[in-house]
C-alpha positions in Angstrom: -14.6 -2.7 8.3 -11.9 0.0 8.7 -9.1 0.8 6.2 -5.8 -1.2 7.8 -2.6 0.3 10.0 -0.3 1.1 7.6 2.4 -0.5 9.9 0.6 -4.0 9.8 0.4 -3.7 5.6 0.4 -7.5 4.4 0.1 -6.3 0.9 1.1 -3.4 -1.1 0.3 -3.7 -5.4 1.0 -0.8 -7.4 -1.2 0.2 -9.8 -1.4 2.6 -12.7 -5.1 4.2 -13.6 -5.9 6.3 -17.2 -8.8 8.1 -18.8 -10.2 10.5 -20.9 -11.5 13.2 -18.5 -15.1 14.9 -19.5 -17.2 17.7 -18.1 -18.6 15.3 -15.5 -16.6 14.5 -12.3 -15.7 10.9 -12.8 -13.3 8.8 -10.7 -10.1 7.8 -12.1 -9.4 5.8 -8.7 -12.2 4.8 -6.2 -11.5 2.7 -2.3 -15.0 0.6 -2.1 -16.3 1.0 0.8 -15.9 -2.3 3.0 -12.8 -3.4 1.0 -10.1 -3.3 4.0 -8.3 -1.5 1.7 -6.0 2.2 1.9 -5.0 3.5 -1.5 -2.0 5.9 -1.5 -1.5 8.2 -4.9 1.9 8.6 -5.8 1.2 10.5 -8.9 -1.7 12.4 -11.5 -0.3 13.5 -14.5 -2.8 15.6 -16.8 -2.3 16.2 -20.3 -3.6 18.5 -22.5 -4.2 16.2 -26.4 -5.8 19.2 -28.3 -2.6 20.9 -30.2 -3.7 24.7 -30.2 -6.6 25.2 -27.4 -6.0 25.3 -23.3 -8.2 22.9 -21.1 -9.1 23.6 -17.0 -9.3 20.4 -14.9 -10.6 20.2 -11.3 -9.2 17.2 -9.0 -10.6 16.1 -5.5 -11.4 13.6 -3.6 -14.5 12.6 -2.7 -15.2 11.4 0.9 -17.5 9.1 1.6 -19.2 8.7 -1.5 -20.8 12.6 -0.5 -18.8 15.7 -0.6 -15.9 16.7 -2.6 -12.8 18.6 -1.7 -10.9 19.8 -4.6 -7.1 19.4 -4.6 -7.2 21.5 -7.6 -9.7 24.1 -9.1 -9.6 25.4 -12.4 -6.5 24.6 -13.5 -5.3 25.8 -16.7 -3.7 22.7 -19.0 -1.8 24.6 -22.0 -2.4 23.0 -25.6 0.2 19.9 -25.9 2.1 20.0 -22.6 1.6 17.6 -19.2 1.5 19.3 -15.8 1.9 17.1 -12.4 -1.3 17.7 -10.0 0.4 15.0 -7.4 4.0 14.3 -6.9 5.3 11.9 -4.5 6.6 14.3 -2.1 2.3 14.7 -1.6 0.6 12.5 0.8 -2.9 11.7 -0.9 -4.6 8.3 0.8 -7.7 7.5 -0.3 -10.0 5.4 2.7 -12.8 3.4 2.2 -15.5 4.8 -0.3 -13.0 7.6 -0.8 -12.5 8.5 -4.8 -10.3 11.0 -6.6 -12.1 12.3 -9.7 -11.4 14.5 -12.1 -13.6 17.0 -14.3 -12.5 19.3 -17.5 -13.8 22.0 -18.6 -14.1 20.6 -22.4 -14.5 16.9 -23.3 -11.5 15.4 -25.4 -9.0 17.6 -24.9 -7.9 16.2 -21.1 -6.3 12.9 -20.3 -5.5 11.4 -16.9 -2.7 9.0 -15.5 -2.5 8.3 -12.0 0.0 6.1 -10.0 -1.2 4.5 -6.9 -0.7 1.6 -4.2 -3.1 -0.9 -3.0 -2.4 -1.1 0.6 -4.2 -3.8 2.3 
């Protein structure tokens, strides 16, 4: 099944997802294959919760469960600070079998929060 035509959408549900970011690429938001939905990413914030050391984050769109395309690559997040990787003026849509993944260069320093719309 294909993602729905946005003009014909009947349901839009706002959602928020969060995760501790590790050194393994892990999805913060995923759109299952054959979901019949499209997910619109509204914002992605990355916070460094360590008090003294910087950490790097990579954000990618994992297309079709097979290929990663980087939105941000090894962006340094200073200690005790937050960066906005995706703002509302940037349009990122996840089609079926796509994921938005996060990877850190150090475990336990970074956390991510993603706001998105589930559209069907």
